[in-house]
All heavy atoms as TSV, in Angstrom:
chain	resi	resn	atom	element	x	y	z
A	1	MET	N	N	39.968	-83.335	59.837
A	1	MET	CA	C	38.993	-84.409	59.922
A	1	MET	C	C	37.651	-83.728	59.834
A	1	MET	O	O	37.317	-82.807	60.445
A	1	MET	CB	C	39.192	-85.107	61.254
A	1	MET	CG	C	38.369	-86.240	61.457
A	1	MET	SD	S	38.567	-87.161	63.035
A	1	MET	CE	C	40.254	-87.393	63.192
A	2	ALA	N	N	36.788	-84.377	58.978
A	2	ALA	CA	C	35.475	-83.796	58.741
A	2	ALA	C	C	34.603	-84.089	59.965
A	2	ALA	O	O	34.851	-84.994	60.770
A	2	ALA	CB	C	34.818	-84.576	57.546
A	3	SER	N	N	33.617	-83.284	60.134
A	3	SER	CA	C	32.720	-83.421	61.351
A	3	SER	C	C	32.058	-84.819	61.337
A	3	SER	O	O	31.607	-85.325	60.381
A	3	SER	CB	C	31.560	-82.379	61.185
A	3	SER	OG	O	30.649	-82.604	62.197
A	4	GLY	N	N	32.081	-85.452	62.480
A	4	GLY	CA	C	31.479	-86.773	62.634
A	4	GLY	C	C	32.374	-87.944	62.462
A	4	GLY	O	O	32.064	-89.024	62.770
A	5	GLU	N	N	33.554	-87.737	61.853
A	5	GLU	CA	C	34.474	-88.801	61.607
A	5	GLU	C	C	35.020	-89.450	62.823
A	5	GLU	O	O	35.336	-90.641	62.844
A	5	GLU	CB	C	35.611	-88.351	60.635
A	5	GLU	CG	C	35.181	-88.213	59.194
A	5	GLU	CD	C	36.430	-87.925	58.313
A	5	GLU	OE1	O	37.556	-88.086	58.786
A	5	GLU	OE2	O	36.197	-87.496	57.255
A	6	ASP	N	N	35.088	-88.697	63.963
A	6	ASP	CA	C	35.729	-89.244	65.161
A	6	ASP	C	C	34.675	-90.004	66.033
A	6	ASP	O	O	35.012	-90.533	67.010
A	6	ASP	CB	C	36.381	-88.162	65.934
A	6	ASP	CG	C	35.471	-87.010	66.236
A	6	ASP	OD1	O	34.444	-86.835	65.597
A	6	ASP	OD2	O	35.788	-86.240	67.193
A	7	GLU	N	N	33.396	-89.942	65.624
A	7	GLU	CA	C	32.377	-90.627	66.382
A	7	GLU	C	C	32.094	-91.983	65.796
A	7	GLU	O	O	32.116	-92.218	64.590
A	7	GLU	CB	C	31.062	-89.872	66.252
A	7	GLU	CG	C	31.119	-88.491	66.922
A	7	GLU	CD	C	29.776	-87.675	66.741
A	7	GLU	OE1	O	28.755	-88.344	66.686
A	7	GLU	OE2	O	29.833	-86.495	66.755
A	8	GLU	N	N	31.934	-92.975	66.653
A	8	GLU	CA	C	31.561	-94.350	66.244
A	8	GLU	C	C	30.182	-94.390	65.673
A	8	GLU	O	O	29.321	-93.777	66.172
A	8	GLU	CB	C	31.721	-95.261	67.442
A	8	GLU	CG	C	31.620	-96.775	67.053
A	8	GLU	CD	C	33.058	-97.320	66.820
A	8	GLU	OE1	O	34.026	-96.672	67.253
A	8	GLU	OE2	O	33.088	-98.370	66.250
A	9	LEU	N	N	30.022	-95.020	64.588
A	9	LEU	CA	C	28.709	-95.128	63.914
A	9	LEU	C	C	28.160	-96.568	63.972
A	9	LEU	O	O	28.817	-97.506	63.442
A	9	LEU	CB	C	28.787	-94.691	62.431
A	9	LEU	CG	C	27.521	-94.644	61.702
A	9	LEU	CD1	C	26.467	-93.657	62.270
A	9	LEU	CD2	C	27.771	-94.256	60.203
A	10	HIS	N	N	27.036	-96.836	64.640
A	10	HIS	CA	C	26.435	-98.140	64.745
A	10	HIS	C	C	25.030	-98.089	64.208
A	10	HIS	O	O	24.159	-97.430	64.744
A	10	HIS	CB	C	26.383	-98.565	66.268
A	10	HIS	CG	C	27.726	-98.711	66.913
A	10	HIS	ND1	N	28.511	-99.806	66.636
A	10	HIS	CD2	C	28.383	-97.925	67.739
A	10	HIS	CE1	C	29.623	-99.680	67.301
A	10	HIS	NE2	N	29.500	-98.606	68.000
A	11	LEU	N	N	24.858	-98.739	63.080
A	11	LEU	CA	C	23.562	-98.717	62.369
A	11	LEU	C	C	22.873	-100.043	62.534
A	11	LEU	O	O	23.562	-101.067	62.580
A	11	LEU	CB	C	23.734	-98.347	60.889
A	11	LEU	CG	C	24.287	-96.975	60.618
A	11	LEU	CD1	C	24.541	-96.870	59.094
A	11	LEU	CD2	C	23.394	-95.930	61.112
A	12	VAL	N	N	21.548	-100.075	62.536
A	12	VAL	CA	C	20.769	-101.297	62.464
A	12	VAL	C	C	19.765	-101.148	61.349
A	12	VAL	O	O	19.447	-100.063	60.897
A	12	VAL	CB	C	20.062	-101.577	63.813
A	12	VAL	CG1	C	21.036	-101.830	64.926
A	12	VAL	CG2	C	19.079	-100.421	64.174
A	13	ASN	N	N	19.262	-102.286	60.902
A	13	ASN	CA	C	18.225	-102.287	59.806
A	13	ASN	C	C	16.958	-101.689	60.400
A	13	ASN	O	O	16.390	-102.141	61.390
A	13	ASN	CB	C	17.993	-103.732	59.422
A	13	ASN	CG	C	17.036	-103.863	58.217
A	13	ASN	OD1	O	16.052	-103.101	58.102
A	13	ASN	ND2	N	17.338	-104.775	57.345
A	14	ARG	N	N	16.464	-100.621	59.720
A	14	ARG	CA	C	15.283	-99.880	60.296
A	14	ARG	C	C	14.056	-100.047	59.381
A	14	ARG	O	O	13.036	-99.341	59.559
A	14	ARG	CB	C	15.631	-98.369	60.404
A	14	ARG	CG	C	16.666	-98.188	61.451
A	14	ARG	CD	C	17.014	-96.716	61.584
A	14	ARG	NE	N	15.802	-95.930	62.045
A	14	ARG	CZ	C	15.670	-94.652	62.080
A	14	ARG	NH1	N	16.714	-93.938	61.747
A	14	ARG	NH2	N	14.534	-94.037	62.418
A	15	LEU	N	N	14.083	-101.037	58.465
A	15	LEU	CA	C	12.977	-101.198	57.589
A	15	LEU	C	C	11.651	-101.670	58.292
A	15	LEU	O	O	10.582	-101.532	57.749
A	15	LEU	CB	C	13.315	-102.200	56.476
A	15	LEU	CG	C	14.425	-101.730	55.566
A	15	LEU	CD1	C	14.637	-102.642	54.353
A	15	LEU	CD2	C	14.280	-100.328	55.105
A	16	GLY	N	N	11.787	-102.220	59.484
A	16	GLY	CA	C	10.650	-102.671	60.239
A	16	GLY	C	C	9.767	-101.425	60.603
A	16	GLY	O	O	8.630	-101.558	61.038
A	17	GLU	N	N	10.320	-100.235	60.513
A	17	GLU	CA	C	9.515	-98.961	60.862
A	17	GLU	C	C	8.608	-98.526	59.745
A	17	GLU	O	O	7.848	-97.717	59.918
A	17	GLU	CB	C	10.519	-97.871	61.222
A	17	GLU	CG	C	11.433	-98.187	62.343
A	17	GLU	CD	C	12.472	-97.138	62.561
A	17	GLU	OE1	O	12.409	-96.047	62.004
A	17	GLU	OE2	O	13.544	-97.485	63.214
A	18	SER	N	N	8.762	-99.122	58.565
A	18	SER	CA	C	8.058	-98.683	57.382
A	18	SER	C	C	6.575	-99.164	57.464
A	18	SER	O	O	6.239	-100.253	57.994
A	18	SER	CB	C	8.728	-99.274	56.173
A	18	SER	OG	O	7.929	-98.948	54.939
A	19	ARG	N	N	5.686	-98.468	56.799
A	19	ARG	CA	C	4.282	-98.843	56.657
A	19	ARG	C	C	4.127	-99.823	55.435
A	19	ARG	O	O	3.115	-100.468	55.337
A	19	ARG	CB	C	3.422	-97.702	56.500
A	19	ARG	CG	C	3.336	-96.839	57.790
A	19	ARG	CD	C	2.438	-95.629	57.613
A	19	ARG	NE	N	3.099	-94.740	56.676
A	19	ARG	CZ	C	2.493	-93.618	56.209
A	19	ARG	NH1	N	1.370	-93.249	56.622
A	19	ARG	NH2	N	3.152	-92.864	55.420
A	20	SER	N	N	5.150	-99.811	54.597
A	20	SER	CA	C	5.025	-100.672	53.295
A	20	SER	C	C	5.316	-102.044	53.596
A	20	SER	O	O	6.344	-102.418	54.136
A	20	SER	CB	C	6.067	-100.043	52.358
A	20	SER	OG	O	6.271	-100.980	51.287
A	21	PRO	N	N	4.414	-102.911	53.183
A	21	PRO	CA	C	4.666	-104.404	53.381
A	21	PRO	C	C	5.882	-104.854	52.568
A	21	PRO	O	O	6.609	-105.703	52.997
A	21	PRO	CB	C	3.375	-105.053	52.818
A	21	PRO	CG	C	2.301	-103.965	52.895
A	21	PRO	CD	C	3.084	-102.724	52.724
A	22	TYR	N	N	6.083	-104.224	51.371
A	22	TYR	CA	C	7.311	-104.602	50.608
A	22	TYR	C	C	8.531	-104.302	51.359
A	22	TYR	O	O	9.447	-105.149	51.482
A	22	TYR	CB	C	7.203	-103.941	49.240
A	22	TYR	CG	C	8.563	-104.173	48.472
A	22	TYR	CD1	C	8.732	-105.382	47.792
A	22	TYR	CD2	C	9.566	-103.259	48.476
A	22	TYR	CE1	C	9.912	-105.657	47.103
A	22	TYR	CE2	C	10.702	-103.523	47.801
A	22	TYR	CZ	C	10.910	-104.685	47.134
A	22	TYR	OH	O	12.076	-104.953	46.489
A	23	VAL	N	N	8.579	-103.097	51.870
A	23	VAL	CA	C	9.786	-102.663	52.550
A	23	VAL	C	C	10.036	-103.474	53.805
A	23	VAL	O	O	11.139	-103.941	54.097
A	23	VAL	CB	C	9.774	-101.132	52.853
A	23	VAL	CG1	C	10.899	-100.698	53.836
A	23	VAL	CG2	C	9.771	-100.309	51.593
A	24	ARG	N	N	8.946	-103.658	54.552
A	24	ARG	CA	C	9.088	-104.430	55.829
A	24	ARG	C	C	9.506	-105.926	55.508
A	24	ARG	O	O	10.051	-106.519	56.356
A	24	ARG	CB	C	7.746	-104.541	56.559
A	24	ARG	CG	C	7.516	-103.255	57.350
A	24	ARG	CD	C	6.331	-103.387	58.377
A	24	ARG	NE	N	5.269	-104.184	57.910
A	24	ARG	CZ	C	4.152	-103.629	57.310
A	24	ARG	NH1	N	4.095	-102.272	57.169
A	24	ARG	NH2	N	3.149	-104.350	56.908
A	25	GLY	N	N	9.232	-106.394	54.294
A	25	GLY	CA	C	9.664	-107.774	53.897
A	25	GLY	C	C	11.180	-107.937	53.902
A	25	GLY	O	O	11.697	-109.061	53.866
A	26	HIS	N	N	11.906	-106.783	53.936
A	26	HIS	CA	C	13.334	-106.850	54.011
A	26	HIS	C	C	13.962	-106.481	55.324
A	26	HIS	O	O	15.148	-106.250	55.441
A	26	HIS	CB	C	13.902	-105.930	52.885
A	26	HIS	CG	C	13.446	-106.334	51.498
A	26	HIS	ND1	N	13.889	-107.426	50.884
A	26	HIS	CD2	C	12.423	-105.792	50.756
A	26	HIS	CE1	C	13.225	-107.615	49.702
A	26	HIS	NE2	N	12.331	-106.633	49.640
A	27	MET	N	N	13.112	-106.395	56.311
A	27	MET	CA	C	13.617	-105.891	57.651
A	27	MET	C	C	14.536	-106.915	58.348
A	27	MET	O	O	15.208	-106.444	59.225
A	27	MET	CB	C	12.423	-105.569	58.618
A	27	MET	CG	C	11.605	-106.755	58.966
A	27	MET	SD	S	10.181	-106.063	59.962
A	27	MET	CE	C	9.411	-107.616	60.389
A	28	ASN	N	N	14.523	-108.127	57.977
A	28	ASN	CA	C	15.468	-109.111	58.549
A	28	ASN	C	C	16.733	-109.366	57.733
A	28	ASN	O	O	17.506	-110.227	58.062
A	28	ASN	CB	C	14.710	-110.402	58.797
A	28	ASN	CG	C	13.606	-110.199	59.878
A	28	ASN	OD1	O	13.803	-109.613	60.870
A	28	ASN	ND2	N	12.477	-110.818	59.554
A	29	ASN	N	N	16.926	-108.615	56.654
A	29	ASN	CA	C	18.085	-108.735	55.847
A	29	ASN	C	C	19.307	-108.325	56.697
A	29	ASN	O	O	19.166	-107.421	57.558
A	29	ASN	CB	C	18.066	-107.801	54.641
A	29	ASN	CG	C	17.045	-108.293	53.592
A	29	ASN	OD1	O	16.371	-109.247	53.803
A	29	ASN	ND2	N	17.056	-107.583	52.483
A	30	PRO	N	N	20.425	-108.977	56.473
A	30	PRO	CA	C	21.641	-108.565	57.290
A	30	PRO	C	C	22.349	-107.389	56.779
A	30	PRO	O	O	23.604	-107.286	56.651
A	30	PRO	CB	C	22.534	-109.833	57.078
A	30	PRO	CG	C	22.222	-110.342	55.740
A	30	PRO	CD	C	20.719	-110.121	55.598
A	31	VAL	N	N	21.575	-106.337	56.447
A	31	VAL	CA	C	22.065	-105.063	56.018
A	31	VAL	C	C	21.448	-103.942	56.819
A	31	VAL	O	O	20.237	-103.992	57.162
A	31	VAL	CB	C	21.706	-104.855	54.487
A	31	VAL	CG1	C	22.082	-103.456	54.038
A	31	VAL	CG2	C	22.204	-105.911	53.587
A	32	ALA	N	N	22.228	-102.945	57.181
A	32	ALA	CA	C	21.712	-101.878	58.030
A	32	ALA	C	C	20.974	-100.833	57.141
A	32	ALA	O	O	21.370	-99.667	57.210
A	32	ALA	CB	C	22.835	-101.272	58.813
A	33	TRP	N	N	19.835	-101.322	56.515
A	33	TRP	CA	C	19.168	-100.377	55.672
A	33	TRP	C	C	18.551	-99.268	56.531
A	33	TRP	O	O	18.050	-99.498	57.647
A	33	TRP	CB	C	17.980	-101.102	54.998
A	33	TRP	CG	C	18.413	-102.144	53.904
A	33	TRP	CD1	C	18.132	-103.484	54.065
A	33	TRP	CD2	C	19.039	-101.934	52.685
A	33	TRP	NE1	N	18.650	-104.129	52.960
A	33	TRP	CE2	C	19.256	-103.243	52.078
A	33	TRP	CE3	C	19.558	-100.753	52.106
A	33	TRP	CZ2	C	19.860	-103.362	50.900
A	33	TRP	CZ3	C	20.185	-100.964	50.818
A	33	TRP	CH2	C	20.258	-102.178	50.258
A	34	GLN	N	N	18.548	-98.036	55.988
A	34	GLN	CA	C	17.910	-96.926	56.654
A	34	GLN	C	C	16.745	-96.456	55.820
A	34	GLN	O	O	16.756	-96.534	54.575
A	34	GLN	CB	C	18.959	-95.808	56.795
A	34	GLN	CG	C	20.250	-96.182	57.607
A	34	GLN	CD	C	19.904	-96.681	58.936
A	34	GLN	OE1	O	19.433	-95.912	59.777
A	34	GLN	NE2	N	20.171	-97.919	59.241
A	35	MET	N	N	15.796	-95.838	56.437
A	35	MET	CA	C	14.659	-95.251	55.719
A	35	MET	C	C	15.126	-94.014	55.009
A	35	MET	O	O	15.937	-93.185	55.592
A	35	MET	CB	C	13.530	-94.960	56.688
A	35	MET	CG	C	13.004	-96.124	57.453
A	35	MET	SD	S	12.247	-97.357	56.354
A	35	MET	CE	C	10.835	-96.465	55.843
A	36	TRP	N	N	14.627	-93.773	53.810
A	36	TRP	CA	C	14.954	-92.527	53.077
A	36	TRP	C	C	14.288	-91.352	53.706
A	36	TRP	O	O	13.119	-91.371	53.990
A	36	TRP	CB	C	14.479	-92.656	51.621
A	36	TRP	CG	C	14.815	-91.542	50.716
A	36	TRP	CD1	C	14.053	-90.507	50.414
A	36	TRP	CD2	C	16.095	-91.233	50.219
A	36	TRP	NE1	N	14.722	-89.633	49.646
A	36	TRP	CE2	C	16.043	-90.041	49.489
A	36	TRP	CE3	C	17.380	-91.937	50.208
A	36	TRP	CZ2	C	17.112	-89.457	48.818
A	36	TRP	CZ3	C	18.355	-91.347	49.569
A	36	TRP	CH2	C	18.331	-90.171	48.859
A	37	GLY	N	N	15.081	-90.306	53.950
A	37	GLY	CA	C	14.542	-89.097	54.545
A	37	GLY	C	C	15.655	-88.147	55.073
A	37	GLY	O	O	16.792	-88.443	54.931
A	38	ASP	N	N	15.185	-87.097	55.660
A	38	ASP	CA	C	16.127	-86.097	56.189
A	38	ASP	C	C	17.061	-86.622	57.179
A	38	ASP	O	O	18.285	-86.266	57.265
A	38	ASP	CB	C	15.366	-84.913	56.750
A	38	ASP	CG	C	14.657	-84.073	55.739
A	38	ASP	OD1	O	15.046	-84.181	54.562
A	38	ASP	OD2	O	13.655	-83.424	56.037
A	39	GLU	N	N	16.649	-87.519	58.080
A	39	GLU	CA	C	17.469	-88.088	59.102
A	39	GLU	C	C	18.648	-88.867	58.496
A	39	GLU	O	O	19.793	-88.718	58.896
A	39	GLU	CB	C	16.693	-89.006	60.038
A	39	GLU	CG	C	17.487	-89.614	61.200
A	39	GLU	CD	C	16.686	-90.556	62.059
A	39	GLU	OE1	O	15.452	-90.625	61.874
A	39	GLU	OE2	O	17.236	-91.163	62.948
A	40	SER	N	N	18.339	-89.719	57.476
A	40	SER	CA	C	19.373	-90.553	56.884
A	40	SER	C	C	20.284	-89.632	56.088
A	40	SER	O	O	21.560	-89.868	56.126
A	40	SER	CB	C	18.739	-91.584	55.978
A	40	SER	OG	O	18.013	-92.496	56.656
A	41	LEU	N	N	19.825	-88.700	55.399
A	41	LEU	CA	C	20.642	-87.790	54.606
A	41	LEU	C	C	21.578	-87.004	55.529
A	41	LEU	O	O	22.815	-86.835	55.263
A	41	LEU	CB	C	19.827	-86.811	53.769
A	41	LEU	CG	C	19.011	-87.469	52.642
A	41	LEU	CD1	C	18.053	-86.477	52.066
A	41	LEU	CD2	C	19.888	-88.135	51.612
A	42	GLY	N	N	21.094	-86.529	56.662
A	42	GLY	CA	C	21.831	-85.782	57.669
A	42	GLY	C	C	22.914	-86.695	58.314
A	42	GLY	O	O	24.094	-86.217	58.458
A	43	LEU	N	N	22.549	-87.968	58.586
A	43	LEU	CA	C	23.534	-88.889	59.122
A	43	LEU	C	C	24.673	-89.184	58.144
A	43	LEU	O	O	25.885	-89.167	58.542
A	43	LEU	CB	C	22.808	-90.173	59.541
A	43	LEU	CG	C	23.618	-91.197	60.297
A	43	LEU	CD1	C	23.995	-90.740	61.615
A	43	LEU	CD2	C	22.748	-92.445	60.393
A	44	ALA	N	N	24.335	-89.394	56.899
A	44	ALA	CA	C	25.376	-89.558	55.911
A	44	ALA	C	C	26.270	-88.345	55.804
A	44	ALA	O	O	27.544	-88.525	55.627
A	44	ALA	CB	C	24.712	-89.890	54.555
A	45	LYS	N	N	25.732	-87.167	55.780
A	45	LYS	CA	C	26.542	-86.011	55.645
A	45	LYS	C	C	27.462	-85.802	56.906
A	45	LYS	O	O	28.584	-85.480	56.792
A	45	LYS	CB	C	25.618	-84.805	55.452
A	45	LYS	CG	C	26.360	-83.491	55.180
A	45	LYS	CD	C	25.427	-82.369	54.898
A	45	LYS	CE	C	26.174	-81.128	54.492
A	45	LYS	NZ	N	25.332	-80.042	54.054
A	46	LYS	N	N	26.829	-85.999	58.071
A	46	LYS	CA	C	27.616	-85.793	59.310
A	46	LYS	C	C	28.793	-86.755	59.397
A	46	LYS	O	O	29.832	-86.372	59.840
A	46	LYS	CB	C	26.702	-86.118	60.503
A	46	LYS	CG	C	27.374	-86.042	61.827
A	46	LYS	CD	C	26.425	-86.339	63.024
A	46	LYS	CE	C	27.208	-86.325	64.334
A	46	LYS	NZ	N	26.276	-86.641	65.388
A	47	HIS	N	N	28.661	-88.002	58.904
A	47	HIS	CA	C	29.689	-88.997	58.991
A	47	HIS	C	C	30.499	-89.124	57.701
A	47	HIS	O	O	31.288	-90.030	57.551
A	47	HIS	CB	C	29.149	-90.357	59.396
A	47	HIS	CG	C	28.704	-90.288	60.804
A	47	HIS	ND1	N	29.531	-90.514	61.897
A	47	HIS	CD2	C	27.394	-90.076	61.407
A	47	HIS	CE1	C	28.827	-90.450	63.063
A	47	HIS	NE2	N	27.585	-90.219	62.798
A	48	ASN	N	N	30.233	-88.214	56.708
A	48	ASN	CA	C	30.920	-88.189	55.435
A	48	ASN	C	C	30.851	-89.545	54.775
A	48	ASN	O	O	31.910	-90.096	54.311
A	48	ASN	CB	C	32.399	-87.740	55.617
A	48	ASN	CG	C	33.011	-87.365	54.376
A	48	ASN	OD1	O	32.410	-86.842	53.406
A	48	ASN	ND2	N	34.372	-87.578	54.271
A	49	ARG	N	N	29.630	-90.079	54.630
A	49	ARG	CA	C	29.406	-91.414	54.065
A	49	ARG	C	C	28.631	-91.266	52.714
A	49	ARG	O	O	27.874	-90.389	52.573
A	49	ARG	CB	C	28.647	-92.334	54.971
A	49	ARG	CG	C	29.189	-92.585	56.320
A	49	ARG	CD	C	30.440	-93.456	56.186
A	49	ARG	NE	N	31.107	-93.712	57.466
A	49	ARG	CZ	C	30.952	-94.773	58.200
A	49	ARG	NH1	N	30.104	-95.699	57.873
A	49	ARG	NH2	N	31.590	-94.852	59.359
A	50	LEU	N	N	28.892	-92.260	51.826
A	50	LEU	CA	C	28.209	-92.275	50.575
A	50	LEU	C	C	26.868	-92.918	50.846
A	50	LEU	O	O	26.687	-93.719	51.799
A	50	LEU	CB	C	28.981	-93.216	49.596
A	50	LEU	CG	C	30.295	-92.630	49.066
A	50	LEU	CD1	C	30.999	-93.683	48.200
A	50	LEU	CD2	C	30.115	-91.300	48.291
A	51	LEU	N	N	25.899	-92.661	49.990
A	51	LEU	CA	C	24.532	-93.289	50.082
A	51	LEU	C	C	24.475	-94.359	48.964
A	51	LEU	O	O	24.886	-94.123	47.885
A	51	LEU	CB	C	23.484	-92.233	49.840
A	51	LEU	CG	C	23.348	-91.189	50.950
A	51	LEU	CD1	C	22.314	-90.178	50.539
A	51	LEU	CD2	C	22.981	-91.773	52.227
A	52	PHE	N	N	23.881	-95.456	49.352
A	52	PHE	CA	C	23.601	-96.563	48.407
A	52	PHE	C	C	22.105	-96.602	48.319
A	52	PHE	O	O	21.447	-96.946	49.367
A	52	PHE	CB	C	24.200	-97.869	48.896
A	52	PHE	CG	C	23.878	-98.978	47.975
A	52	PHE	CD1	C	24.491	-99.157	46.772
A	52	PHE	CD2	C	22.874	-99.915	48.334
A	52	PHE	CE1	C	24.185	-100.248	45.919
A	52	PHE	CE2	C	22.538	-100.968	47.466
A	52	PHE	CZ	C	23.185	-101.060	46.308
A	53	LEU	N	N	21.506	-96.306	47.212
A	53	LEU	CA	C	20.063	-96.307	47.086
A	53	LEU	C	C	19.557	-97.559	46.420
A	53	LEU	O	O	20.012	-97.856	45.246
A	53	LEU	CB	C	19.647	-95.059	46.276
A	53	LEU	CG	C	18.192	-94.894	46.040
A	53	LEU	CD1	C	17.353	-94.704	47.330
A	53	LEU	CD2	C	17.950	-93.762	45.074
A	54	SER	N	N	18.739	-98.303	47.111
A	54	SER	CA	C	18.171	-99.487	46.501
A	54	SER	C	C	16.742	-99.253	46.119
A	54	SER	O	O	15.938	-98.746	46.837
A	54	SER	CB	C	18.162	-100.700	47.496
A	54	SER	OG	O	17.513	-101.775	46.919
A	55	ILE	N	N	16.334	-99.483	44.858
A	55	ILE	CA	C	15.021	-99.299	44.408
A	55	ILE	C	C	14.234	-100.589	44.355
A	55	ILE	O	O	13.177	-100.697	43.843
A	55	ILE	CB	C	14.994	-98.680	42.988
A	55	ILE	CG1	C	15.723	-99.441	41.939
A	55	ILE	CG2	C	15.616	-97.214	43.077
A	55	ILE	CD1	C	15.569	-99.037	40.541
A	56	GLY	N	N	14.759	-101.576	44.967
A	56	GLY	CA	C	14.113	-102.849	45.091
A	56	GLY	C	C	14.684	-103.912	44.162
A	56	GLY	O	O	15.143	-103.618	43.087
A	57	TYR	N	N	14.509	-105.171	44.554
A	57	TYR	CA	C	15.088	-106.267	43.731
A	57	TYR	C	C	14.166	-107.529	43.717
A	57	TYR	O	O	14.544	-108.498	43.146
A	57	TYR	CB	C	16.478	-106.613	44.215
A	57	TYR	CG	C	16.580	-107.122	45.661
A	57	TYR	CD1	C	16.273	-108.497	45.976
A	57	TYR	CD2	C	16.855	-106.258	46.633
A	57	TYR	CE1	C	16.322	-108.912	47.247
A	57	TYR	CE2	C	16.944	-106.728	47.983
A	57	TYR	CZ	C	16.669	-108.025	48.192
A	57	TYR	OH	O	16.664	-108.387	49.533
A	58	ALA	N	N	13.043	-107.425	44.357
A	58	ALA	CA	C	12.172	-108.614	44.492
A	58	ALA	C	C	11.826	-109.072	43.127
A	58	ALA	O	O	11.532	-110.308	42.905
A	58	ALA	CB	C	10.966	-108.342	45.299
A	59	ALA	N	N	11.631	-108.235	42.156
A	59	ALA	CA	C	11.152	-108.641	40.776
A	59	ALA	C	C	12.349	-109.195	39.948
A	59	ALA	O	O	12.027	-109.802	38.918
A	59	ALA	CB	C	10.487	-107.478	40.037
A	60	CYS	N	N	13.468	-109.039	40.387
A	60	CYS	CA	C	14.667	-109.474	39.677
A	60	CYS	C	C	14.939	-111.031	40.076
A	60	CYS	O	O	15.224	-111.265	41.204
A	60	CYS	CB	C	15.911	-108.657	40.004
A	60	CYS	SG	S	17.441	-109.301	39.289
A	61	HIS	N	N	14.804	-111.884	39.095
A	61	HIS	CA	C	14.961	-113.290	39.346
A	61	HIS	C	C	16.336	-113.647	40.024
A	61	HIS	O	O	16.383	-114.349	40.999
A	61	HIS	CB	C	14.777	-114.114	38.136
A	61	HIS	CG	C	15.096	-115.526	38.299
A	61	HIS	ND1	N	14.255	-116.410	38.979
A	61	HIS	CD2	C	16.183	-116.288	37.876
A	61	HIS	CE1	C	14.789	-117.599	38.952
A	61	HIS	NE2	N	15.883	-117.558	38.367
A	62	CYS	N	N	17.371	-113.045	39.401
A	62	CYS	CA	C	18.742	-113.395	39.930
A	62	CYS	C	C	18.884	-112.891	41.362
A	62	CYS	O	O	19.470	-113.663	42.185
A	62	CYS	CB	C	19.788	-112.800	38.988
A	62	CYS	SG	S	19.890	-113.496	37.441
A	63	SER	N	N	18.444	-111.722	41.616
A	63	SER	CA	C	18.619	-111.139	43.043
A	63	SER	C	C	17.793	-111.932	43.985
A	63	SER	O	O	18.287	-112.269	45.057
A	63	SER	CB	C	18.182	-109.676	42.979
A	63	SER	OG	O	19.079	-108.908	42.196
A	64	SER	N	N	16.502	-112.174	43.654
A	64	SER	CA	C	15.707	-112.917	44.682
A	64	SER	C	C	16.152	-114.351	44.831
A	64	SER	O	O	16.122	-114.854	45.933
A	64	SER	CB	C	14.224	-112.820	44.311
A	64	SER	OG	O	14.052	-113.304	42.943
A	65	THR	N	N	16.610	-114.952	43.795
A	65	THR	CA	C	17.197	-116.311	43.931
A	65	THR	C	C	18.438	-116.311	44.772
A	65	THR	O	O	18.663	-117.145	45.615
A	65	THR	CB	C	17.534	-116.867	42.543
A	65	THR	OG1	O	16.322	-116.967	41.771
A	65	THR	CG2	C	18.116	-118.309	42.662
A	66	SER	N	N	19.310	-115.355	44.653
A	66	SER	CA	C	20.540	-115.248	45.395
A	66	SER	C	C	20.186	-115.049	46.924
A	66	SER	O	O	20.858	-115.604	47.760
A	66	SER	CB	C	21.402	-114.096	44.876
A	66	SER	OG	O	21.809	-114.289	43.631
A	67	VAL	N	N	19.266	-114.272	47.198
A	67	VAL	CA	C	18.789	-114.051	48.572
A	67	VAL	C	C	18.305	-115.328	49.183
A	67	VAL	O	O	18.610	-115.728	50.262
A	67	VAL	CB	C	17.737	-112.895	48.643
A	67	VAL	CG1	C	17.152	-112.911	50.035
A	67	VAL	CG2	C	18.332	-111.585	48.385
A	68	ARG	N	N	17.426	-116.033	48.442
A	68	ARG	CA	C	16.962	-117.335	48.955
A	68	ARG	C	C	18.090	-118.333	49.200
A	68	ARG	O	O	18.056	-119.047	50.237
A	68	ARG	CB	C	15.938	-117.954	48.009
A	68	ARG	CG	C	14.534	-117.389	48.088
A	68	ARG	CD	C	13.536	-118.200	47.360
A	68	ARG	NE	N	13.803	-118.407	45.975
A	68	ARG	CZ	C	13.495	-117.586	44.970
A	68	ARG	NH1	N	12.882	-116.453	45.248
A	68	ARG	NH2	N	13.728	-117.842	43.720
A	69	ILE	N	N	19.103	-118.348	48.373
A	69	ILE	CA	C	20.216	-119.255	48.602
A	69	ILE	C	C	21.048	-118.828	49.793
A	69	ILE	O	O	21.462	-119.584	50.585
A	69	ILE	CB	C	21.075	-119.301	47.278
A	69	ILE	CG1	C	20.321	-120.059	46.152
A	69	ILE	CG2	C	22.399	-119.962	47.559
A	69	ILE	CD1	C	20.971	-119.909	44.822
A	70	ALA	N	N	21.346	-117.519	49.944
A	70	ALA	CA	C	22.156	-116.983	51.004
A	70	ALA	C	C	21.522	-117.113	52.360
A	70	ALA	O	O	22.132	-117.454	53.323
A	70	ALA	CB	C	22.514	-115.508	50.684
A	71	VAL	N	N	20.166	-116.865	52.379
A	71	VAL	CA	C	19.485	-116.839	53.658
A	71	VAL	C	C	19.067	-118.216	54.063
A	71	VAL	O	O	18.989	-118.586	55.215
A	71	VAL	CB	C	18.284	-115.919	53.640
A	71	VAL	CG1	C	17.438	-115.950	54.874
A	71	VAL	CG2	C	18.707	-114.507	53.296
A	72	GLY	N	N	18.838	-119.092	53.046
A	72	GLY	CA	C	18.530	-120.446	53.355
A	72	GLY	C	C	17.178	-120.797	53.098
A	72	GLY	O	O	16.147	-121.049	53.228
């Protein structure tokens, strides 16, 4: 068993910690987004998890429309 696999992992959306208004705009999304940095990279490595990198979707009509429909 890899290191960290036996520990329970509970993540919450941390985008509210950002100074960026764009990033903070997604802090209420029902996704446990993490801020990019050494802490997130270390956590992924410790728990043997893949990283999903989002470069933003607000400019994408289909994505932003889907979010408005899903969130209400």
